[in-house]
PQR file with spaces between the fields and no chain letter, atoms N, CA, C, O and H, PARSE charges and radii, in Angstrom:
ATOM       1  N    MET     1     180.276  141.494  -24.368 -0.4000 1.5000
ATOM       2  CA   MET     1     180.157  141.751  -25.800 -0.0000 2.0000
ATOM       3  C    MET     1     179.507  140.542  -26.464  0.5500 1.7000
ATOM       4  O    MET     1     179.932  139.409  -26.239 -0.5500 1.4000
ATOM       5  N    SER     2     178.482  140.772  -27.278 -0.4000 1.5000
ATOM       6  CA   SER     2     177.839  139.662  -27.967 -0.0000 2.0000
ATOM       7  C    SER     2     178.772  139.131  -29.046  0.5500 1.7000
ATOM       8  O    SER     2     179.678  139.827  -29.507 -0.5500 1.4000
ATOM       9  H    SER     2     178.137  141.692  -27.462  0.4000 1.0000
ATOM      10  N    ASN     3     178.533  137.892  -29.436 -0.4000 1.5000
ATOM      11  CA   ASN     3     179.362  137.296  -30.482 -0.0000 2.0000
ATOM      12  C    ASN     3     179.214  138.035  -31.799  0.5500 1.7000
ATOM      13  O    ASN     3     180.177  138.141  -32.558 -0.5500 1.4000
ATOM      14  H    ASN     3     177.797  137.327  -29.062  0.4000 1.0000
ATOM      15  N    ALA     4     178.009  138.554  -32.086 -0.4000 1.5000
ATOM      16  CA   ALA     4     177.806  139.278  -33.338 -0.0000 2.0000
ATOM      17  C    ALA     4     178.710  140.508  -33.386  0.5500 1.7000
ATOM      18  O    ALA     4     179.317  140.792  -34.419 -0.5500 1.4000
ATOM      19  H    ALA     4     177.226  138.468  -31.469  0.4000 1.0000
ATOM      20  N    LYS     5     178.803  141.239  -32.274 -0.4000 1.5000
ATOM      21  CA   LYS     5     179.681  142.413  -32.261 -0.0000 2.0000
ATOM      22  C    LYS     5     181.140  141.987  -32.346  0.5500 1.7000
ATOM      23  O    LYS     5     181.943  142.647  -33.006 -0.5500 1.4000
ATOM      24  H    LYS     5     178.310  141.009  -31.435  0.4000 1.0000
ATOM      25  N    TYR     6     181.486  140.890  -31.682 -0.4000 1.5000
ATOM      26  CA   TYR     6     182.860  140.387  -31.768 -0.0000 2.0000
ATOM      27  C    TYR     6     183.180  140.016  -33.213  0.5500 1.7000
ATOM      28  O    TYR     6     184.229  140.389  -33.738 -0.5500 1.4000
ATOM      29  H    TYR     6     180.833  140.354  -31.146  0.4000 1.0000
ATOM      30  N    ASN     7     182.278  139.287  -33.846 -0.4000 1.5000
ATOM      31  CA   ASN     7     182.518  138.875  -35.226 -0.0000 2.0000
ATOM      32  C    ASN     7     182.609  140.061  -36.165  0.5500 1.7000
ATOM      33  O    ASN     7     183.324  140.002  -37.165 -0.5500 1.4000
ATOM      34  H    ASN     7     181.426  138.985  -33.420  0.4000 1.0000
ATOM      35  N    ALA     8     181.894  141.145  -35.859 -0.4000 1.5000
ATOM      36  CA   ALA     8     181.928  142.337  -36.710 -0.0000 2.0000
ATOM      37  C    ALA     8     183.281  143.018  -36.655  0.5500 1.7000
ATOM      38  O    ALA     8     183.678  143.672  -37.619 -0.5500 1.4000
ATOM      39  H    ALA     8     181.313  141.193  -35.046  0.4000 1.0000
ATOM      40  N    THR     9     183.997  142.880  -35.552 -0.4000 1.5000
ATOM      41  CA   THR     9     185.280  143.563  -35.413 -0.0000 2.0000
ATOM      42  C    THR     9     186.472  142.663  -35.685  0.5500 1.7000
ATOM      43  O    THR     9     187.598  143.154  -35.764 -0.5500 1.4000
ATOM      44  H    THR     9     183.674  142.349  -34.769  0.4000 1.0000
ATOM      45  N    THR    10     186.257  141.353  -35.831 -0.4000 1.5000
ATOM      46  CA   THR    10     187.382  140.482  -36.158 -0.0000 2.0000
ATOM      47  C    THR    10     187.770  140.682  -37.612  0.5500 1.7000
ATOM      48  O    THR    10     186.956  141.113  -38.429 -0.5500 1.4000
ATOM      49  H    THR    10     185.342  140.955  -35.767  0.4000 1.0000
ATOM      50  N    LEU    11     189.007  140.370  -37.928 -0.4000 1.5000
ATOM      51  CA   LEU    11     189.513  140.594  -39.278 -0.0000 2.0000
ATOM      52  C    LEU    11     188.888  139.616  -40.265  0.5500 1.7000
ATOM      53  O    LEU    11     188.671  138.446  -39.946 -0.5500 1.4000
ATOM      54  H    LEU    11     189.669  140.020  -37.265  0.4000 1.0000
ATOM      55  N    ALA    12     188.605  140.105  -41.455 -0.4000 1.5000
ATOM      56  CA   ALA    12     188.061  139.260  -42.511 -0.0000 2.0000
ATOM      57  C    ALA    12     189.130  138.289  -43.024  0.5500 1.7000
ATOM      58  O    ALA    12     188.827  137.139  -43.342 -0.5500 1.4000
ATOM      59  H    ALA    12     188.781  141.055  -41.714  0.4000 1.0000
ATOM      60  N    PHE    13     190.366  138.753  -43.102 -0.4000 1.5000
ATOM      61  CA   PHE    13     191.463  137.938  -43.620 -0.0000 2.0000
ATOM      62  C    PHE    13     192.679  138.072  -42.705  0.5500 1.7000
ATOM      63  O    PHE    13     193.659  138.719  -43.074 -0.5500 1.4000
ATOM      64  H    PHE    13     190.612  139.687  -42.844  0.4000 1.0000
ATOM      65  N    PRO    14     192.626  137.466  -41.515 -0.5600 1.5000
ATOM      66  CA   PRO    14     193.759  137.604  -40.608  0.2800 2.0000
ATOM      67  C    PRO    14     194.991  136.911  -41.187  0.5500 1.7000
ATOM      68  O    PRO    14     194.881  135.946  -41.943 -0.5500 1.4000
ATOM      69  N    GLY    15     196.127  137.408  -40.827 -0.4000 1.5000
ATOM      70  CA   GLY    15     197.341  136.789  -41.315 -0.0000 2.0000
ATOM      71  C    GLY    15     198.557  137.635  -41.023  0.5500 1.7000
ATOM      72  O    GLY    15     198.538  138.538  -40.186 -0.5500 1.4000
ATOM      73  H    GLY    15     196.216  138.192  -40.213  0.4000 1.0000
ATOM      74  N    GLN    16     199.600  137.316  -41.732 -0.4000 1.5000
ATOM      75  CA   GLN    16     200.851  138.034  -41.574 -0.0000 2.0000
ATOM      76  C    GLN    16     201.329  138.514  -42.928  0.5500 1.7000
ATOM      77  O    GLN    16     201.051  137.902  -43.959 -0.5500 1.4000
ATOM      78  H    GLN    16     199.615  136.583  -42.412  0.4000 1.0000
ATOM      79  N    ASP    17     202.062  139.633  -42.906 -0.4000 1.5000
ATOM      80  CA   ASP    17     202.648  140.110  -44.148 -0.0000 2.0000
ATOM      81  C    ASP    17     203.923  139.293  -44.420  0.5500 1.7000
ATOM      82  O    ASP    17     204.343  138.514  -43.564 -0.5500 1.4000
ATOM      83  H    ASP    17     202.288  140.130  -42.068  0.4000 1.0000
ATOM      84  N    PRO    18     204.536  139.457  -45.585 -0.5600 1.5000
ATOM      85  CA   PRO    18     205.713  138.649  -45.924  0.2800 2.0000
ATOM      86  C    PRO    18     206.867  138.749  -44.917  0.5500 1.7000
ATOM      87  O    PRO    18     207.684  137.833  -44.829 -0.5500 1.4000
ATOM      88  N    SER    19     206.941  139.841  -44.165 -0.4000 1.5000
ATOM      89  CA   SER    19     208.022  139.971  -43.182 -0.0000 2.0000
ATOM      90  C    SER    19     207.672  139.286  -41.866  0.5500 1.7000
ATOM      91  O    SER    19     208.471  139.310  -40.930 -0.5500 1.4000
ATOM      92  H    SER    19     206.276  140.585  -44.236  0.4000 1.0000
ATOM      93  N    GLY    20     206.494  138.678  -41.780 -0.4000 1.5000
ATOM      94  CA   GLY    20     206.111  137.945  -40.579 -0.0000 2.0000
ATOM      95  C    GLY    20     205.357  138.765  -39.556  0.5500 1.7000
ATOM      96  O    GLY    20     205.035  138.258  -38.481 -0.5500 1.4000
ATOM      97  H    GLY    20     205.845  138.659  -42.540  0.4000 1.0000
ATOM      98  N    ASN    21     205.067  140.013  -39.858 -0.4000 1.5000
ATOM      99  CA   ASN    21     204.327  140.859  -38.921 -0.0000 2.0000
ATOM     100  C    ASN    21     202.825  140.664  -39.106  0.5500 1.7000
ATOM     101  O    ASN    21     202.331  140.550  -40.227 -0.5500 1.4000
ATOM     102  H    ASN    21     205.329  140.425  -40.731  0.4000 1.0000
ATOM     103  N    ASP    22     202.112  140.629  -37.980 -0.4000 1.5000
ATOM     104  CA   ASP    22     200.656  140.598  -38.065 -0.0000 2.0000
ATOM     105  C    ASP    22     200.193  141.879  -38.738  0.5500 1.7000
ATOM     106  O    ASP    22     200.770  142.943  -38.514 -0.5500 1.4000
ATOM     107  H    ASP    22     202.514  140.722  -37.069  0.4000 1.0000
ATOM     108  N    HIS    23     199.183  141.788  -39.538 -0.4000 1.5000
ATOM     109  CA   HIS    23     198.680  142.987  -40.189 -0.0000 2.0000
ATOM     110  C    HIS    23     197.200  143.169  -39.873  0.5500 1.7000
ATOM     111  O    HIS    23     196.450  142.208  -39.701 -0.5500 1.4000
ATOM     112  H    HIS    23     198.715  140.923  -39.720  0.4000 1.0000
ATOM     113  N    ALA    24     196.824  144.398  -39.804 -0.4000 1.5000
ATOM     114  CA   ALA    24     195.417  144.725  -39.616 -0.0000 2.0000
ATOM     115  C    ALA    24     194.836  144.958  -41.000  0.5500 1.7000
ATOM     116  O    ALA    24     195.473  145.556  -41.868 -0.5500 1.4000
ATOM     117  H    ALA    24     197.434  145.179  -39.944  0.4000 1.0000
ATOM     118  N    GLY    25     193.651  144.489  -41.184 -0.4000 1.5000
ATOM     119  CA   GLY    25     192.983  144.678  -42.466 -0.0000 2.0000
ATOM     120  C    GLY    25     191.541  145.072  -42.208  0.5500 1.7000
ATOM     121  O    GLY    25     191.215  145.663  -41.178 -0.5500 1.4000
ATOM     122  H    GLY    25     193.133  144.004  -40.479  0.4000 1.0000
ATOM     123  N    LEU    26     190.711  144.745  -43.129 -0.4000 1.5000
ATOM     124  CA   LEU    26     189.297  145.046  -42.984 -0.0000 2.0000
ATOM     125  C    LEU    26     188.652  144.122  -41.967  0.5500 1.7000
ATOM     126  O    LEU    26     188.978  142.937  -41.882 -0.5500 1.4000
ATOM     127  H    LEU    26     190.975  144.265  -43.965  0.4000 1.0000
ATOM     128  N    SER    27     187.729  144.687  -41.194 -0.4000 1.5000
ATOM     129  CA   SER    27     186.929  143.839  -40.316 -0.0000 2.0000
ATOM     130  C    SER    27     185.918  143.095  -41.174  0.5500 1.7000
ATOM     131  O    SER    27     185.699  143.453  -42.331 -0.5500 1.4000
ATOM     132  H    SER    27     187.465  145.650  -41.263  0.4000 1.0000
ATOM     133  N    LYS    28     185.304  142.064  -40.613 -0.4000 1.5000
ATOM     134  CA   LYS    28     184.264  141.360  -41.346 -0.0000 2.0000
ATOM     135  C    LYS    28     183.143  142.318  -41.730  0.5500 1.7000
ATOM     136  O    LYS    28     182.607  142.237  -42.836 -0.5500 1.4000
ATOM     137  H    LYS    28     185.483  141.773  -39.673  0.4000 1.0000
ATOM     138  N    ARG    29     182.787  143.223  -40.825 -0.4000 1.5000
ATOM     139  CA   ARG    29     181.708  144.177  -41.105 -0.0000 2.0000
ATOM     140  C    ARG    29     182.091  145.087  -42.280  0.5500 1.7000
ATOM     141  O    ARG    29     181.283  145.320  -43.179 -0.5500 1.4000
ATOM     142  H    ARG    29     183.222  143.289  -39.927  0.4000 1.0000
ATOM     143  N    GLU    30     183.316  145.593  -42.264 -0.4000 1.5000
ATOM     144  CA   GLU    30     183.767  146.461  -43.356 -0.0000 2.0000
ATOM     145  C    GLU    30     183.791  145.708  -44.689  0.5500 1.7000
ATOM     146  O    GLU    30     183.403  146.247  -45.726 -0.5500 1.4000
ATOM     147  H    GLU    30     183.973  145.404  -41.534  0.4000 1.0000
ATOM     148  N    TYR    31     184.246  144.474  -44.645 -0.4000 1.5000
ATOM     149  CA   TYR    31     184.328  143.671  -45.866 -0.0000 2.0000
ATOM     150  C    TYR    31     182.934  143.397  -46.427  0.5500 1.7000
ATOM     151  O    TYR    31     182.687  143.582  -47.619 -0.5500 1.4000
ATOM     152  H    TYR    31     184.560  144.036  -43.803  0.4000 1.0000
ATOM     153  N    PHE    32     182.017  142.950  -45.546 -0.4000 1.5000
ATOM     154  CA   PHE    32     180.660  142.665  -46.002 -0.0000 2.0000
ATOM     155  C    PHE    32     179.966  143.920  -46.514  0.5500 1.7000
ATOM     156  O    PHE    32     179.245  143.868  -47.509 -0.5500 1.4000
ATOM     157  H    PHE    32     182.217  142.800  -44.578  0.4000 1.0000
ATOM     158  N    ALA    33     180.181  145.053  -45.835 -0.4000 1.5000
ATOM     159  CA   ALA    33     179.573  146.314  -46.280 -0.0000 2.0000
ATOM     160  C    ALA    33     180.119  146.704  -47.652  0.5500 1.7000
ATOM     161  O    ALA    33     179.371  147.183  -48.505 -0.5500 1.4000
ATOM     162  H    ALA    33     180.767  145.095  -45.026  0.4000 1.0000
ATOM     163  N    GLY    34     181.403  146.504  -47.864 -0.4000 1.5000
ATOM     164  CA   GLY    34     182.001  146.820  -49.157 -0.0000 2.0000
ATOM     165  C    GLY    34     181.430  145.963  -50.283  0.5500 1.7000
ATOM     166  O    GLY    34     181.195  146.450  -51.389 -0.5500 1.4000
ATOM     167  H    GLY    34     182.010  146.115  -47.172  0.4000 1.0000
ATOM     168  N    LEU    35     181.211  144.686  -49.991 -0.4000 1.5000
ATOM     169  CA   LEU    35     180.616  143.818  -50.998 -0.0000 2.0000
ATOM     170  C    LEU    35     179.185  144.254  -51.316  0.5500 1.7000
ATOM     171  O    LEU    35     178.779  144.286  -52.478 -0.5500 1.4000
ATOM     172  H    LEU    35     181.403  144.291  -49.092  0.4000 1.0000
ATOM     173  N    ALA    36     178.430  144.586  -50.275 -0.4000 1.5000
ATOM     174  CA   ALA    36     177.058  145.051  -50.486 -0.0000 2.0000
ATOM     175  C    ALA    36     177.064  146.349  -51.293  0.5500 1.7000
ATOM     176  O    ALA    36     176.263  146.520  -52.211 -0.5500 1.4000
ATOM     177  H    ALA    36     178.760  144.559  -49.331  0.4000 1.0000
ATOM     178  N    MET    37     177.972  147.258  -50.944 -0.4000 1.5000
ATOM     179  CA   MET    37     178.039  148.540  -51.656 -0.0000 2.0000
ATOM     180  C    MET    37     178.388  148.309  -53.122  0.5500 1.7000
ATOM     181  O    MET    37     177.850  148.981  -54.002 -0.5500 1.4000
ATOM     182  H    MET    37     178.622  147.119  -50.197  0.4000 1.0000
ATOM     183  N    GLN    38     179.270  147.381  -53.382 -0.4000 1.5000
ATOM     184  CA   GLN    38     179.639  147.076  -54.761 -0.0000 2.0000
ATOM     185  C    GLN    38     178.400  146.655  -55.557  0.5500 1.7000
ATOM     186  O    GLN    38     178.207  147.081  -56.695 -0.5500 1.4000
ATOM     187  H    GLN    38     179.707  146.835  -52.667  0.4000 1.0000
ATOM     188  N    GLY    39     177.572  145.818  -54.945 -0.4000 1.5000
ATOM     189  CA   GLY    39     176.348  145.398  -55.609 -0.0000 2.0000
ATOM     190  C    GLY    39     175.386  146.549  -55.820  0.5500 1.7000
ATOM     191  O    GLY    39     174.827  146.704  -56.906 -0.5500 1.4000
ATOM     192  H    GLY    39     177.729  145.471  -54.020  0.4000 1.0000
ATOM     193  N    PHE    40     175.187  147.361  -54.784 -0.4000 1.5000
ATOM     194  CA   PHE    40     174.290  148.508  -54.907 -0.0000 2.0000
ATOM     195  C    PHE    40     174.789  149.484  -55.973  0.5500 1.7000
ATOM     196  O    PHE    40     173.999  150.007  -56.760 -0.5500 1.4000
ATOM     197  H    PHE    40     175.641  147.235  -53.902  0.4000 1.0000
ATOM     198  N    LEU    41     176.087  149.723  -55.995 -0.4000 1.5000
ATOM     199  CA   LEU    41     176.634  150.686  -56.962 -0.0000 2.0000
ATOM     200  C    LEU    41     176.568  150.174  -58.400  0.5500 1.7000
ATOM     201  O    LEU    41     176.543  150.966  -59.343 -0.5500 1.4000
ATOM     202  H    LEU    41     176.728  149.298  -55.357  0.4000 1.0000
ATOM     203  N    SER    42     176.540  148.864  -58.566 -0.4000 1.5000
ATOM     204  CA   SER    42     176.448  148.326  -59.926 -0.0000 2.0000
ATOM     205  C    SER    42     175.108  148.676  -60.569  0.5500 1.7000
ATOM     206  O    SER    42     174.974  148.664  -61.792 -0.5500 1.4000
ATOM     207  H    SER    42     176.560  148.221  -57.800  0.4000 1.0000
ATOM     208  N    GLU    43     174.123  148.987  -59.735 -0.4000 1.5000
ATOM     209  CA   GLU    43     172.801  149.368  -60.223 -0.0000 2.0000
ATOM     210  C    GLU    43     172.493  150.836  -59.979  0.5500 1.7000
ATOM     211  O    GLU    43     171.373  151.283  -60.225 -0.5500 1.4000
ATOM     212  H    GLU    43     174.231  148.997  -58.741  0.4000 1.0000
ATOM     213  N    TYR    44     173.470  151.588  -59.500 -0.4000 1.5000
ATOM     214  CA   TYR    44     173.249  152.981  -59.103 -0.0000 2.0000
ATOM     215  C    TYR    44     173.097  153.869  -60.331  0.5500 1.7000
ATOM     216  O    TYR    44     173.953  153.879  -61.216 -0.5500 1.4000
ATOM     217  H    TYR    44     174.380  151.225  -59.300  0.4000 1.0000
ATOM     218  N    ASP    45     172.010  154.606  -60.372 -0.4000 1.5000
ATOM     219  CA   ASP    45     171.785  155.514  -61.493 -0.0000 2.0000
ATOM     220  C    ASP    45     171.387  156.909  -61.003  0.5500 1.7000
ATOM     221  O    ASP    45     170.768  157.689  -61.727 -0.5500 1.4000
ATOM     222  H    ASP    45     171.314  154.598  -59.653  0.4000 1.0000
ATOM     223  N    GLU    46     171.757  157.195  -59.764 -0.4000 1.5000
ATOM     224  CA   GLU    46     171.414  158.471  -59.137 -0.0000 2.0000
ATOM     225  C    GLU    46     169.907  158.689  -59.116  0.5500 1.7000
ATOM     226  O    GLU    46     169.416  159.814  -59.214 -0.5500 1.4000
ATOM     227  H    GLU    46     172.260  156.561  -59.176  0.4000 1.0000
ATOM     228  N    GLY    47     169.197  157.587  -58.986 -0.4000 1.5000
ATOM     229  CA   GLY    47     167.739  157.656  -58.938 -0.0000 2.0000
ATOM     230  C    GLY    47     167.238  158.058  -57.565  0.5500 1.7000
ATOM     231  O    GLY    47     167.621  159.102  -57.036 -0.5500 1.4000
ATOM     232  H    GLY    47     169.595  156.674  -58.906  0.4000 1.0000
ATOM     233  N    PRO    48     166.376  157.222  -56.986 -0.5600 1.5000
ATOM     234  CA   PRO    48     165.710  157.624  -55.740  0.2800 2.0000
ATOM     235  C    PRO    48     166.628  157.665  -54.516  0.5500 1.7000
ATOM     236  O    PRO    48     166.259  158.253  -53.500 -0.5500 1.4000
ATOM     237  N    HIS    49     167.802  157.062  -54.588 -0.4000 1.5000
ATOM     238  CA   HIS    49     168.697  157.016  -53.435 -0.0000 2.0000
ATOM     239  C    HIS    49     169.934  157.868  -53.689  0.5500 1.7000
ATOM     240  O    HIS    49     170.533  157.812  -54.763 -0.5500 1.4000
ATOM     241  H    HIS    49     168.102  156.585  -55.413  0.4000 1.0000
ATOM     242  N    ASP    50     170.303  158.647  -52.695 -0.4000 1.5000
ATOM     243  CA   ASP    50     171.581  159.339  -52.824 -0.0000 2.0000
ATOM     244  C    ASP    50     172.668  158.415  -52.292  0.5500 1.7000
ATOM     245  O    ASP    50     172.366  157.371  -51.713 -0.5500 1.4000
ATOM     246  H    ASP    50     169.816  158.692  -51.822  0.4000 1.0000
ATOM     247  N    ILE    51     173.897  158.779  -52.476 -0.4000 1.5000
ATOM     248  CA   ILE    51     175.012  157.901  -52.127 -0.0000 2.0000
ATOM     249  C    ILE    51     175.059  157.613  -50.633  0.5500 1.7000
ATOM     250  O    ILE    51     175.435  156.508  -50.240 -0.5500 1.4000
ATOM     251  H    ILE    51     174.143  159.627  -52.946  0.4000 1.0000
ATOM     252  N    ARG    52     174.690  158.567  -49.792 -0.4000 1.5000
ATOM     253  CA   ARG    52     174.701  158.333  -48.349 -0.0000 2.0000
ATOM     254  C    ARG    52     173.671  157.274  -47.950  0.5500 1.7000
ATOM     255  O    ARG    52     173.886  156.512  -47.008 -0.5500 1.4000
ATOM     256  H    ARG    52     174.385  159.464  -50.111  0.4000 1.0000
ATOM     257  N    THR    53     172.571  157.236  -48.666 -0.4000 1.5000
ATOM     258  CA   THR    53     171.567  156.197  -48.420 -0.0000 2.0000
ATOM     259  C    THR    53     172.132  154.836  -48.794  0.5500 1.7000
ATOM     260  O    THR    53     171.908  153.857  -48.082 -0.5500 1.4000
ATOM     261  H    THR    53     172.396  157.856  -49.431  0.4000 1.0000
ATOM     262  N    LEU    54     172.865  154.761  -49.908 -0.4000 1.5000
ATOM     263  CA   LEU    54     173.464  153.494  -50.303 -0.0000 2.0000
ATOM     264  C    LEU    54     174.520  153.036  -49.294  0.5500 1.7000
ATOM     265  O    LEU    54     174.653  151.841  -49.031 -0.5500 1.4000
ATOM     266  H    LEU    54     173.047  155.556  -50.487  0.4000 1.0000
ATOM     267  N    VAL    55     175.262  153.978  -48.736 -0.4000 1.5000
ATOM     268  CA   VAL    55     176.251  153.633  -47.710 -0.0000 2.0000
ATOM     269  C    VAL    55     175.543  153.035  -46.492  0.5500 1.7000
ATOM     270  O    VAL    55     175.966  152.004  -45.970 -0.5500 1.4000
ATOM     271  H    VAL    55     175.154  154.948  -48.949  0.4000 1.0000
ATOM     272  N    LYS    56     174.469  153.679  -46.044 -0.4000 1.5000
ATOM     273  CA   LYS    56     173.717  153.169  -44.901 -0.0000 2.0000
ATOM     274  C    LYS    56     173.117  151.804  -45.206  0.5500 1.7000
ATOM     275  O    LYS    56     173.139  150.910  -44.360 -0.5500 1.4000
ATOM     276  H    LYS    56     174.125  154.517  -46.469  0.4000 1.0000
ATOM     277  N    MET    57     172.583  151.641  -46.403 -0.4000 1.5000
ATOM     278  CA   MET    57     172.026  150.347  -46.792 -0.0000 2.0000
ATOM     279  C    MET    57     173.107  149.260  -46.773  0.5500 1.7000
ATOM     280  O    MET    57     172.845  148.126  -46.370 -0.5500 1.4000
ATOM     281  H    MET    57     172.565  152.367  -47.090  0.4000 1.0000
ATOM     282  N    SER    58     174.300  149.604  -47.204 -0.4000 1.5000
ATOM     283  CA   SER    58     175.406  148.648  -47.217 -0.0000 2.0000
ATOM     284  C    SER    58     175.787  148.224  -45.805  0.5500 1.7000
ATOM     285  O    SER    58     176.002  147.041  -45.545 -0.5500 1.4000
ATOM     286  H    SER    58     174.513  150.525  -47.531  0.4000 1.0000
ATOM     287  N    CYS    59     175.870  149.188  -44.896 -0.4000 1.5000
ATOM     288  CA   CYS    59     176.194  148.872  -43.501 -0.0000 2.0000
ATOM     289  C    CYS    59     175.078  148.058  -42.857  0.5500 1.7000
ATOM     290  O    CYS    59     175.343  147.123  -42.101 -0.5500 1.4000
ATOM     291  H    CYS    59     175.695  150.150  -45.108  0.4000 1.0000
ATOM     292  N    ASP    60     173.840  148.409  -43.155 -0.4000 1.5000
ATOM     293  CA   ASP    60     172.702  147.647  -42.622 -0.0000 2.0000
ATOM     294  C    ASP    60     172.717  146.212  -43.140  0.5500 1.7000
ATOM     295  O    ASP    60     172.417  145.279  -42.395 -0.5500 1.4000
ATOM     296  H    ASP    60     173.625  149.168  -43.769  0.4000 1.0000
ATOM     297  N    ALA    61     173.063  146.035  -44.407 -0.4000 1.5000
ATOM     298  CA   ALA    61     173.137  144.693  -44.983 -0.0000 2.0000
ATOM     299  C    ALA    61     174.243  143.885  -44.303  0.5500 1.7000
ATOM     300  O    ALA    61     174.055  142.704  -44.011 -0.5500 1.4000
ATOM     301  H    ALA    61     173.306  146.793  -45.012  0.4000 1.0000
ATOM     302  N    ALA    62     175.386  144.507  -44.050 -0.4000 1.5000
ATOM     303  CA   ALA    62     176.486  143.821  -43.370 -0.0000 2.0000
ATOM     304  C    ALA    62     176.072  143.414  -41.963  0.5500 1.7000
ATOM     305  O    ALA    62     176.347  142.294  -41.532 -0.5500 1.4000
ATOM     306  H    ALA    62     175.539  145.466  -44.287  0.4000 1.0000
ATOM     307  N    ASP    63     175.415  144.314  -41.251 -0.4000 1.5000
ATOM     308  CA   ASP    63     174.966  144.004  -39.891 -0.0000 2.0000
ATOM     309  C    ASP    63     173.955  142.863  -39.889  0.5500 1.7000
ATOM     310  O    ASP    63     174.011  141.982  -39.032 -0.5500 1.4000
ATOM     311  H    ASP    63     175.192  145.224  -41.602  0.4000 1.0000
ATOM     312  N    ALA    64     173.032  142.880  -40.846 -0.4000 1.5000
ATOM     313  CA   ALA    64     172.029  141.818  -40.936 -0.0000 2.0000
ATOM     314  C    ALA    64     172.687  140.472  -41.233  0.5500 1.7000
ATOM     315  O    ALA    64     172.292  139.446  -40.680 -0.5500 1.4000
ATOM     316  H    ALA    64     172.987  143.597  -41.542  0.4000 1.0000
ATOM     317  N    LEU    65     173.685  140.483  -42.104 -0.4000 1.5000
ATOM     318  CA   LEU    65     174.397  139.239  -42.417 -0.0000 2.0000
ATOM     319  C    LEU    65     175.132  138.711  -41.189  0.5500 1.7000
ATOM     320  O    LEU    65     175.068  137.515  -40.902 -0.5500 1.4000
ATOM     321  H    LEU    65     174.006  141.317  -42.553  0.4000 1.0000
ATOM     322  N    LEU    66     175.818  139.568  -40.472 -0.4000 1.5000
ATOM     323  CA   LEU    66     176.529  139.143  -39.268 -0.0000 2.0000
ATOM     324  C    LEU    66     175.557  138.566  -38.232  0.5500 1.7000
ATOM     325  O    LEU    66     175.845  137.547  -37.605 -0.5500 1.4000
ATOM     326  H    LEU    66     175.870  140.540  -40.705  0.4000 1.0000
ATOM     327  N    GLU    67     174.410  139.222  -38.057 -0.4000 1.5000
ATOM     328  CA   GLU    67     173.408  138.721  -37.111 -0.0000 2.0000
ATOM     329  C    GLU    67     172.865  137.365  -37.543  0.5500 1.7000
ATOM     330  O    GLU    67     172.700  136.473  -36.711 -0.5500 1.4000
ATOM     331  H    GLU    67     174.176  140.051  -38.566  0.4000 1.0000
ATOM     332  N    ALA    68     172.585  137.198  -38.837 -0.4000 1.5000
ATOM     333  CA   ALA    68     172.072  135.928  -39.328 -0.0000 2.0000
ATOM     334  C    ALA    68     173.101  134.816  -39.173  0.5500 1.7000
ATOM     335  O    ALA    68     172.758  133.701  -38.782 -0.5500 1.4000
ATOM     336  H    ALA    68     172.720  137.923  -39.513  0.4000 1.0000
ATOM     337  N    LEU    69     174.353  135.115  -39.477 -0.4000 1.5000
ATOM     338  CA   LEU    69     175.405  134.113  -39.313 -0.0000 2.0000
ATOM     339  C    LEU    69     175.552  133.709  -37.862  0.5500 1.7000
ATOM     340  O    LEU    69     175.742  132.533  -37.552 -0.5500 1.4000
ATOM     341  H    LEU    69     174.632  136.021  -39.795  0.4000 1.0000
ATOM     342  N    GLU    70     175.462  134.692  -36.968 -0.4000 1.5000
ATOM     343  CA   GLU    70     175.577  134.397  -35.541 -0.0000 2.0000
ATOM     344  C    GLU    70     174.398  133.555  -35.071  0.5500 1.7000
ATOM     345  O    GLU    70     174.582  132.623  -34.288 -0.5500 1.4000
ATOM     346  H    GLU    70     175.308  135.647  -37.221  0.4000 1.0000
ATOM     347  N    ALA    71     173.186  133.867  -35.537 -0.4000 1.5000
ATOM     348  CA   ALA    71     171.993  133.115  -35.140 -0.0000 2.0000
ATOM     349  C    ALA    71     172.112  131.656  -35.575  0.5500 1.7000
ATOM     350  O    ALA    71     171.637  130.763  -34.873 -0.5500 1.4000
ATOM     351  H    ALA    71     173.037  134.624  -36.173  0.4000 1.0000
ATOM     352  N    ASN    72     172.738  131.404  -36.723 -0.4000 1.5000
ATOM     353  CA   ASN    72     172.906  130.039  -37.205 -0.0000 2.0000
ATOM     354  C    ASN    72     173.945  129.269  -36.403  0.5500 1.7000
ATOM     355  O    ASN    72     173.955  128.039  -36.422 -0.5500 1.4000
ATOM     356  H    ASN    72     173.124  132.130  -37.293  0.4000 1.0000
ATOM     357  N    ASN    73     174.820  129.984  -35.696 -0.4000 1.5000
ATOM     358  CA   ASN    73     175.858  129.331  -34.903 -0.0000 2.0000
ATOM     359  C    ASN    73     175.452  129.093  -33.466  0.5500 1.7000
ATOM     360  O    ASN    73     176.193  128.452  -32.721 -0.5500 1.4000
ATOM     361  H    ASN    73     174.812  130.984  -35.681  0.4000 1.0000
ATOM     362  N    GLU    74     174.304  129.587  -33.054 -0.4000 1.5000
ATOM     363  CA   GLU    74     173.879  129.434  -31.646 -0.0000 2.0000
ATOM     364  C    GLU    74     173.170  128.138  -31.430  0.5500 1.7000
ATOM     365  O    GLU    74     172.746  127.844  -30.313 -0.5500 1.4000
ATOM     366  H    GLU    74     173.702  130.108  -33.659  0.4000 1.0000
């Protein structure tokens, strides 16, 4: 498994809940995609892109960010 794929599946905010149990949260990829989607939706006016296109763009942006971060660490 490449480091980029590993980093995409690791938790964005690993930790424990107040009872001391490990909790699963968003992966880095999910978190980055959500941030990208938030930006895209702030400008969304139902123009040339439908919502599914914005979702794909958000995932593509997250993947590109993960790849760039990994390239800087090599």
